[in-house]
PDB file of N, CA, C and O in Angstrom:
ATOM      1  N   MET A   1     -10.821  19.763  -4.503  1.00  0.00           N
ATOM      2  CA  MET A   1     -10.960  18.660  -3.609  1.00  0.00           C
ATOM      3  C   MET A   1     -12.262  17.855  -3.936  1.00  0.00           C
ATOM      4  O   MET A   1     -13.331  18.453  -4.062  1.00  0.00           O
ATOM      5  N   GLU A   2     -12.178  16.591  -4.063  1.00  0.00           N
ATOM      6  CA  GLU A   2     -13.304  15.719  -4.381  1.00  0.00           C
ATOM      7  C   GLU A   2     -13.798  15.121  -3.119  1.00  0.00           C
ATOM      8  O   GLU A   2     -13.012  14.537  -2.374  1.00  0.00           O
ATOM      9  N   MET A   3     -15.084  15.236  -2.832  1.00  0.00           N
ATOM     10  CA  MET A   3     -15.654  14.647  -1.610  1.00  0.00           C
ATOM     11  C   MET A   3     -16.470  13.380  -1.912  1.00  0.00           C
ATOM     12  O   MET A   3     -17.154  13.333  -2.934  1.00  0.00           O
ATOM     13  N   LYS A   4     -16.417  12.390  -1.081  1.00  0.00           N
ATOM     14  CA  LYS A   4     -17.131  11.122  -1.236  1.00  0.00           C
ATOM     15  C   LYS A   4     -17.876  10.865   0.083  1.00  0.00           C
ATOM     16  O   LYS A   4     -17.340  11.172   1.148  1.00  0.00           O
ATOM     17  N   LYS A   5     -19.040  10.337   0.042  1.00  0.00           N
ATOM     18  CA  LYS A   5     -19.821  10.027   1.250  1.00  0.00           C
ATOM     19  C   LYS A   5     -19.416   8.572   1.697  1.00  0.00           C
ATOM     20  O   LYS A   5     -19.132   7.689   0.887  1.00  0.00           O
ATOM     21  N   TYR A   6     -19.416   8.417   2.992  1.00  0.00           N
ATOM     22  CA  TYR A   6     -19.154   7.105   3.547  1.00  0.00           C
ATOM     23  C   TYR A   6     -20.054   6.884   4.804  1.00  0.00           C
ATOM     24  O   TYR A   6     -20.537   7.820   5.440  1.00  0.00           O
ATOM     25  N   VAL A   7     -20.230   5.615   5.098  1.00  0.00           N
ATOM     26  CA  VAL A   7     -21.042   5.196   6.239  1.00  0.00           C
ATOM     27  C   VAL A   7     -20.110   4.560   7.230  1.00  0.00           C
ATOM     28  O   VAL A   7     -19.234   3.785   6.847  1.00  0.00           O
ATOM     29  N   TYR A   8     -20.280   4.875   8.516  1.00  0.00           N
ATOM     30  CA  TYR A   8     -19.382   4.341   9.564  1.00  0.00           C
ATOM     31  C   TYR A   8     -20.106   4.172  10.856  1.00  0.00           C
ATOM     32  O   TYR A   8     -21.141   4.786  11.117  1.00  0.00           O
ATOM     33  N   TRP A   9     -19.509   3.285  11.690  1.00  0.00           N
ATOM     34  CA  TRP A   9     -20.065   3.078  13.001  1.00  0.00           C
ATOM     35  C   TRP A   9     -18.951   2.547  13.943  1.00  0.00           C
ATOM     36  O   TRP A   9     -17.918   2.064  13.478  1.00  0.00           O
ATOM     37  N   LYS A  10     -19.177   2.643  15.248  1.00  0.00           N
ATOM     38  CA  LYS A  10     -18.218   2.149  16.193  1.00  0.00           C
ATOM     39  C   LYS A  10     -18.711   0.767  16.662  1.00  0.00           C
ATOM     40  O   LYS A  10     -19.876   0.600  17.024  1.00  0.00           O
ATOM     41  N   ASP A  11     -17.814  -0.199  16.649  1.00  0.00           N
ATOM     42  CA  ASP A  11     -18.154  -1.568  17.047  1.00  0.00           C
ATOM     43  C   ASP A  11     -17.103  -1.979  18.132  1.00  0.00           C
ATOM     44  O   ASP A  11     -15.974  -2.354  17.816  1.00  0.00           O
ATOM     45  N   ASP A  12     -17.514  -1.893  19.363  1.00  0.00           N
ATOM     46  CA  ASP A  12     -16.568  -2.138  20.511  1.00  0.00           C
ATOM     47  C   ASP A  12     -15.404  -1.179  20.386  1.00  0.00           C
ATOM     48  O   ASP A  12     -15.615   0.027  20.510  1.00  0.00           O
ATOM     49  N   ASP A  13     -14.183  -1.645  20.147  1.00  0.00           N
ATOM     50  CA  ASP A  13     -13.006  -0.823  20.177  1.00  0.00           C
ATOM     51  C   ASP A  13     -12.505  -0.465  18.766  1.00  0.00           C
ATOM     52  O   ASP A  13     -11.349  -0.074  18.604  1.00  0.00           O
ATOM     53  N   LYS A  14     -13.338  -0.591  17.786  1.00  0.00           N
ATOM     54  CA  LYS A  14     -12.869  -0.223  16.405  1.00  0.00           C
ATOM     55  C   LYS A  14     -13.977   0.511  15.662  1.00  0.00           C
ATOM     56  O   LYS A  14     -15.158   0.447  16.002  1.00  0.00           O
ATOM     57  N   TRP A  15     -13.530   1.204  14.640  1.00  0.00           N
ATOM     58  CA  TRP A  15     -14.450   1.900  13.768  1.00  0.00           C
ATOM     59  C   TRP A  15     -14.531   1.135  12.415  1.00  0.00           C
ATOM     60  O   TRP A  15     -13.505   0.724  11.872  1.00  0.00           O
ATOM     61  N   ILE A  16     -15.743   0.956  11.892  1.00  0.00           N
ATOM     62  CA  ILE A  16     -16.008   0.184  10.686  1.00  0.00           C
ATOM     63  C   ILE A  16     -16.727   1.099   9.712  1.00  0.00           C
ATOM     64  O   ILE A  16     -17.583   1.889  10.108  1.00  0.00           O
ATOM     65  N   GLY A  17     -16.374   0.991   8.434  1.00  0.00           N
ATOM     66  CA  GLY A  17     -17.057   1.845   7.473  1.00  0.00           C
ATOM     67  C   GLY A  17     -16.892   1.387   6.050  1.00  0.00           C
ATOM     68  O   GLY A  17     -16.141   0.452   5.768  1.00  0.00           O
ATOM     69  N   TYR A  18     -17.592   2.043   5.154  1.00  0.00           N
ATOM     70  CA  TYR A  18     -17.501   1.777   3.666  1.00  0.00           C
ATOM     71  C   TYR A  18     -17.930   2.984   2.968  1.00  0.00           C
ATOM     72  O   TYR A  18     -18.653   3.808   3.529  1.00  0.00           O
ATOM     73  N   SER A  19     -17.504   3.133   1.729  1.00  0.00           N
ATOM     74  CA  SER A  19     -17.886   4.181   0.822  1.00  0.00           C
ATOM     75  C   SER A  19     -19.308   3.921   0.320  1.00  0.00           C
ATOM     76  O   SER A  19     -19.630   2.784  -0.026  1.00  0.00           O
ATOM     77  N   GLU A  20     -20.139   4.911   0.273  1.00  0.00           N
ATOM     78  CA  GLU A  20     -21.499   4.727  -0.274  1.00  0.00           C
ATOM     79  C   GLU A  20     -21.498   4.172  -1.679  1.00  0.00           C
ATOM     80  O   GLU A  20     -22.404   3.446  -2.086  1.00  0.00           O
ATOM     81  N   GLU A  21     -20.433   4.542  -2.427  1.00  0.00           N
ATOM     82  CA  GLU A  21     -20.280   4.130  -3.870  1.00  0.00           C
ATOM     83  C   GLU A  21     -19.916   2.660  -3.959  1.00  0.00           C
ATOM     84  O   GLU A  21     -20.264   1.993  -4.933  1.00  0.00           O
ATOM     85  N   TYR A  22     -19.216   2.145  -2.947  1.00  0.00           N
ATOM     86  CA  TYR A  22     -18.720   0.750  -2.933  1.00  0.00           C
ATOM     87  C   TYR A  22     -19.060   0.069  -1.616  1.00  0.00           C
ATOM     88  O   TYR A  22     -18.173  -0.212  -0.811  1.00  0.00           O
ATOM     89  N   PRO A  23     -20.361  -0.200  -1.395  1.00  0.00           N
ATOM     90  CA  PRO A  23     -20.800  -0.710  -0.089  1.00  0.00           C
ATOM     91  C   PRO A  23     -20.347  -2.149   0.254  1.00  0.00           C
ATOM     92  O   PRO A  23     -20.449  -2.563   1.408  1.00  0.00           O
ATOM     93  N   ASP A  24     -19.838  -2.923  -0.758  1.00  0.00           N
ATOM     94  CA  ASP A  24     -19.426  -4.298  -0.516  1.00  0.00           C
ATOM     95  C   ASP A  24     -18.002  -4.357   0.070  1.00  0.00           C
ATOM     96  O   ASP A  24     -17.530  -5.431   0.441  1.00  0.00           O
ATOM     97  N   TYR A  25     -17.327  -3.211   0.151  1.00  0.00           N
ATOM     98  CA  TYR A  25     -15.932  -3.179   0.545  1.00  0.00           C
ATOM     99  C   TYR A  25     -15.733  -2.474   1.869  1.00  0.00           C
ATOM    100  O   TYR A  25     -15.496  -1.267   1.911  1.00  0.00           O
ATOM    101  N   LEU A  26     -15.831  -3.233   2.953  1.00  0.00           N
ATOM    102  CA  LEU A  26     -15.714  -2.632   4.316  1.00  0.00           C
ATOM    103  C   LEU A  26     -14.244  -2.491   4.652  1.00  0.00           C
ATOM    104  O   LEU A  26     -13.395  -3.214   4.132  1.00  0.00           O
ATOM    105  N   THR A  27     -13.959  -1.530   5.545  1.00  0.00           N
ATOM    106  CA  THR A  27     -12.639  -1.456   6.137  1.00  0.00           C
ATOM    107  C   THR A  27     -12.815  -0.969   7.603  1.00  0.00           C
ATOM    108  O   THR A  27     -13.917  -0.612   8.019  1.00  0.00           O
ATOM    109  N   GLN A  28     -11.745  -0.967   8.338  1.00  0.00           N
ATOM    110  CA  GLN A  28     -11.825  -0.629   9.780  1.00  0.00           C
ATOM    111  C   GLN A  28     -10.604   0.155  10.216  1.00  0.00           C
ATOM    112  O   GLN A  28      -9.599   0.243   9.512  1.00  0.00           O
ATOM    113  N   GLY A  29     -10.732   0.713  11.391  1.00  0.00           N
ATOM    114  CA  GLY A  29      -9.639   1.410  12.009  1.00  0.00           C
ATOM    115  C   GLY A  29      -9.778   1.491  13.499  1.00  0.00           C
ATOM    116  O   GLY A  29     -10.898   1.441  14.009  1.00  0.00           O
ATOM    117  N   THR A  30      -8.675   1.616  14.232  1.00  0.00           N
ATOM    118  CA  THR A  30      -8.772   1.757  15.694  1.00  0.00           C
ATOM    119  C   THR A  30      -9.264   3.172  16.102  1.00  0.00           C
ATOM    120  O   THR A  30      -9.807   3.357  17.191  1.00  0.00           O
ATOM    121  N   THR A  31      -9.066   4.132  15.231  1.00  0.00           N
ATOM    122  CA  THR A  31      -9.614   5.478  15.489  1.00  0.00           C
ATOM    123  C   THR A  31     -10.388   5.893  14.258  1.00  0.00           C
ATOM    124  O   THR A  31     -10.283   5.257  13.209  1.00  0.00           O
ATOM    125  N   LEU A  32     -11.159   6.948  14.376  1.00  0.00           N
ATOM    126  CA  LEU A  32     -11.891   7.465  13.248  1.00  0.00           C
ATOM    127  C   LEU A  32     -10.989   7.996  12.149  1.00  0.00           C
ATOM    128  O   LEU A  32     -11.294   7.872  10.963  1.00  0.00           O
ATOM    129  N   GLU A  33      -9.868   8.593  12.558  1.00  0.00           N
ATOM    130  CA  GLU A  33      -8.906   9.092  11.550  1.00  0.00           C
ATOM    131  C   GLU A  33      -8.282   7.955  10.828  1.00  0.00           C
ATOM    132  O   GLU A  33      -8.091   8.043   9.615  1.00  0.00           O
ATOM    133  N   GLU A  34      -7.948   6.872  11.511  1.00  0.00           N
ATOM    134  CA  GLU A  34      -7.342   5.690  10.830  1.00  0.00           C
ATOM    135  C   GLU A  34      -8.392   5.113   9.825  1.00  0.00           C
ATOM    136  O   GLU A  34      -8.039   4.718   8.713  1.00  0.00           O
ATOM    137  N   LEU A  35      -9.669   5.075  10.236  1.00  0.00           N
ATOM    138  CA  LEU A  35     -10.709   4.556   9.361  1.00  0.00           C
ATOM    139  C   LEU A  35     -10.753   5.412   8.083  1.00  0.00           C
ATOM    140  O   LEU A  35     -10.799   4.883   6.972  1.00  0.00           O
ATOM    141  N   LYS A  36     -10.738   6.731   8.257  1.00  0.00           N
ATOM    142  CA  LYS A  36     -10.804   7.682   7.094  1.00  0.00           C
ATOM    143  C   LYS A  36      -9.621   7.420   6.125  1.00  0.00           C
ATOM    144  O   LYS A  36      -9.786   7.442   4.905  1.00  0.00           O
ATOM    145  N   GLU A  37      -8.431   7.173   6.703  1.00  0.00           N
ATOM    146  CA  GLU A  37      -7.250   6.878   5.873  1.00  0.00           C
ATOM    147  C   GLU A  37      -7.426   5.572   5.157  1.00  0.00           C
ATOM    148  O   GLU A  37      -7.074   5.461   3.982  1.00  0.00           O
ATOM    149  N   ASN A  38      -7.956   4.586   5.825  1.00  0.00           N
ATOM    150  CA  ASN A  38      -8.177   3.248   5.204  1.00  0.00           C
ATOM    151  C   ASN A  38      -9.250   3.347   4.116  1.00  0.00           C
ATOM    152  O   ASN A  38      -9.155   2.657   3.101  1.00  0.00           O
ATOM    153  N   LEU A  39     -10.280   4.201   4.309  1.00  0.00           N
ATOM    154  CA  LEU A  39     -11.332   4.366   3.301  1.00  0.00           C
ATOM    155  C   LEU A  39     -10.752   5.070   2.059  1.00  0.00           C
ATOM    156  O   LEU A  39     -11.160   4.749   0.943  1.00  0.00           O
ATOM    157  N   LYS A  40      -9.850   5.985   2.214  1.00  0.00           N
ATOM    158  CA  LYS A  40      -9.173   6.639   1.111  1.00  0.00           C
ATOM    159  C   LYS A  40      -8.314   5.612   0.346  1.00  0.00           C
ATOM    160  O   LYS A  40      -8.318   5.615  -0.885  1.00  0.00           O
ATOM    161  N   ASP A  41      -7.589   4.749   1.042  1.00  0.00           N
ATOM    162  CA  ASP A  41      -6.741   3.784   0.431  1.00  0.00           C
ATOM    163  C   ASP A  41      -7.598   2.804  -0.394  1.00  0.00           C
ATOM    164  O   ASP A  41      -7.288   2.533  -1.554  1.00  0.00           O
ATOM    165  N   ILE A  42      -8.626   2.299   0.184  1.00  0.00           N
ATOM    166  CA  ILE A  42      -9.490   1.294  -0.496  1.00  0.00           C
ATOM    167  C   ILE A  42     -10.155   1.943  -1.714  1.00  0.00           C
ATOM    168  O   ILE A  42     -10.278   1.298  -2.755  1.00  0.00           O
ATOM    169  N   TYR A  43     -10.590   3.211  -1.604  1.00  0.00           N
ATOM    170  CA  TYR A  43     -11.162   3.940  -2.705  1.00  0.00           C
ATOM    171  C   TYR A  43     -10.175   4.030  -3.872  1.00  0.00           C
ATOM    172  O   TYR A  43     -10.545   3.812  -5.026  1.00  0.00           O
ATOM    173  N   LYS A  44      -8.901   4.358  -3.557  1.00  0.00           N
ATOM    174  CA  LYS A  44      -7.871   4.484  -4.623  1.00  0.00           C
ATOM    175  C   LYS A  44      -7.691   3.119  -5.274  1.00  0.00           C
ATOM    176  O   LYS A  44      -7.553   3.046  -6.495  1.00  0.00           O
ATOM    177  N   GLU A  45      -7.688   2.048  -4.510  1.00  0.00           N
ATOM    178  CA  GLU A  45      -7.498   0.698  -5.074  1.00  0.00           C
ATOM    179  C   GLU A  45      -8.703   0.330  -5.988  1.00  0.00           C
ATOM    180  O   GLU A  45      -8.504  -0.176  -7.092  1.00  0.00           O
ATOM    181  N   LEU A  46      -9.935   0.582  -5.530  1.00  0.00           N
ATOM    182  CA  LEU A  46     -11.090   0.249  -6.260  1.00  0.00           C
ATOM    183  C   LEU A  46     -11.261   1.015  -7.556  1.00  0.00           C
ATOM    184  O   LEU A  46     -11.841   0.499  -8.511  1.00  0.00           O
ATOM    185  N   THR A  47     -10.765   2.239  -7.599  1.00  0.00           N
ATOM    186  CA  THR A  47     -10.903   3.081  -8.769  1.00  0.00           C
ATOM    187  C   THR A  47      -9.677   3.002  -9.644  1.00  0.00           C
ATOM    188  O   THR A  47      -9.672   3.651 -10.690  1.00  0.00           O
ATOM    189  N   SER A  48      -8.645   2.270  -9.312  1.00  0.00           N
ATOM    190  CA  SER A  48      -7.437   2.232 -10.082  1.00  0.00           C
ATOM    191  C   SER A  48      -7.528   1.351 -11.323  1.00  0.00           C
ATOM    192  O   SER A  48      -6.690   1.458 -12.219  1.00  0.00           O
ATOM    193  N   GLY A  49      -8.540   0.475 -11.387  1.00  0.00           N
ATOM    194  CA  GLY A  49      -8.694  -0.370 -12.536  1.00  0.00           C
ATOM    195  C   GLY A  49      -7.912  -1.640 -12.461  1.00  0.00           C
ATOM    196  O   GLY A  49      -7.942  -2.434 -13.401  1.00  0.00           O
ATOM    197  N   THR A  50      -7.200  -1.868 -11.360  1.00  0.00           N
ATOM    198  CA  THR A  50      -6.388  -3.086 -11.218  1.00  0.00           C
ATOM    199  C   THR A  50      -7.171  -4.248 -10.606  1.00  0.00           C
ATOM    200  O   THR A  50      -6.774  -5.405 -10.736  1.00  0.00           O
ATOM    201  N   ILE A  51      -8.271  -3.939  -9.946  1.00  0.00           N
ATOM    202  CA  ILE A  51      -9.075  -5.018  -9.313  1.00  0.00           C
ATOM    203  C   ILE A  51     -10.262  -5.303 -10.268  1.00  0.00           C
ATOM    204  O   ILE A  51     -11.062  -4.420 -10.579  1.00  0.00           O
ATOM    205  N   PRO A  52     -10.333  -6.533 -10.703  1.00  0.00           N
ATOM    206  CA  PRO A  52     -11.430  -6.909 -11.637  1.00  0.00           C
ATOM    207  C   PRO A  52     -12.799  -7.081 -10.907  1.00  0.00           C
ATOM    208  O   PRO A  52     -12.849  -7.389  -9.716  1.00  0.00           O
ATOM    209  N   TYR A  53     -13.848  -6.880 -11.633  1.00  0.00           N
ATOM    210  CA  TYR A  53     -15.200  -7.106 -11.161  1.00  0.00           C
ATOM    211  C   TYR A  53     -15.589  -6.315  -9.904  1.00  0.00           C
ATOM    212  O   TYR A  53     -16.215  -6.876  -9.004  1.00  0.00           O
ATOM    213  N   VAL A  54     -15.245  -5.072  -9.826  1.00  0.00           N
ATOM    214  CA  VAL A  54     -15.619  -4.211  -8.690  1.00  0.00           C
ATOM    215  C   VAL A  54     -17.035  -3.861  -8.823  1.00  0.00           C
ATOM    216  O   VAL A  54     -17.481  -3.341  -9.846  1.00  0.00           O
ATOM    217  N   ARG A  55     -17.778  -4.157  -7.746  1.00  0.00           N
ATOM    218  CA  ARG A  55     -19.225  -3.826  -7.710  1.00  0.00           C
ATOM    219  C   ARG A  55     -19.372  -2.376  -7.161  1.00  0.00           C
ATOM    220  O   ARG A  55     -18.706  -1.969  -6.210  1.00  0.00           O
ATOM    221  N   THR A  56     -20.301  -1.620  -7.832  1.00  0.00           N
ATOM    222  CA  THR A  56     -20.498  -0.230  -7.438  1.00  0.00           C
ATOM    223  C   THR A  56     -21.993   0.066  -7.394  1.00  0.00           C
ATOM    224  O   THR A  56     -22.805  -0.713  -7.893  1.00  0.00           O
ATOM    225  N   VAL A  57     -22.342   1.185  -6.799  1.00  0.00           N
ATOM    226  CA  VAL A  57     -23.695   1.662  -6.736  1.00  0.00           C
ATOM    227  C   VAL A  57     -23.805   2.913  -7.547  1.00  0.00           C
ATOM    228  O   VAL A  57     -22.898   3.747  -7.544  1.00  0.00           O
ATOM    229  N   SER A  58     -24.902   3.056  -8.241  1.00  0.00           N
ATOM    230  CA  SER A  58     -25.088   4.236  -9.075  1.00  0.00           C
ATOM    231  C   SER A  58     -26.589   4.625  -9.010  1.00  0.00           C
ATOM    232  O   SER A  58     -27.342   4.002  -8.261  1.00  0.00           O
ATOM    233  N   GLU A  59     -27.013   5.593  -9.744  1.00  0.00           N
ATOM    234  CA  GLU A  59     -28.387   6.024  -9.750  1.00  0.00           C
ATOM    235  C   GLU A  59     -28.883   5.929 -11.182  1.00  0.00           C
ATOM    236  O   GLU A  59     -28.114   6.091 -12.129  1.00  0.00           O
ATOM    237  N   LEU A  60     -30.187   5.662 -11.335  1.00  0.00           N
ATOM    238  CA  LEU A  60     -30.874   5.487 -12.590  1.00  0.00           C
ATOM    239  C   LEU A  60     -32.083   6.387 -12.650  1.00  0.00           C
ATOM    240  O   LEU A  60     -32.917   6.344 -11.746  1.00  0.00           O
ATOM    241  N   ASP A  61     -32.208   7.193 -13.670  1.00  0.00           N
ATOM    242  CA  ASP A  61     -33.425   8.026 -13.870  1.00  0.00           C
ATOM    243  C   ASP A  61     -34.466   7.198 -14.565  1.00  0.00           C
ATOM    244  O   ASP A  61     -34.269   6.820 -15.720  1.00  0.00           O
ATOM    245  N   VAL A  62     -35.575   6.896 -13.907  1.00  0.00           N
ATOM    246  CA  VAL A  62     -36.575   6.053 -14.485  1.00  0.00           C
ATOM    247  C   VAL A  62     -37.793   6.813 -14.911  1.00  0.00           C
ATOM    248  O   VAL A  62     -38.737   6.220 -15.433  1.00  0.00           O
ATOM    249  N   ALA A  63     -37.804   8.128 -14.701  1.00  0.00           N
ATOM    250  CA  ALA A  63     -38.965   8.951 -15.054  1.00  0.00           C
ATOM    251  C   ALA A  63     -38.885   9.455 -16.479  1.00  0.00           C
ATOM    252  O   ALA A  63     -39.783  10.162 -16.936  1.00  0.00           O
TER     253      ALA A  63
END
């Protein structure tokens, strides 16, 4: 099982979140479980190679 971190919050009656790896791509759900499913779906789309110019976050060793 591969685990990915995500950021989420409740905004009135919906849950909003994004993958830490792809912070430019927000999604939402009416429940936390729906948000998690939507995050999985968008992650699959972003990593499929079918969407051009996907922006991502990475780490750089500068020492």
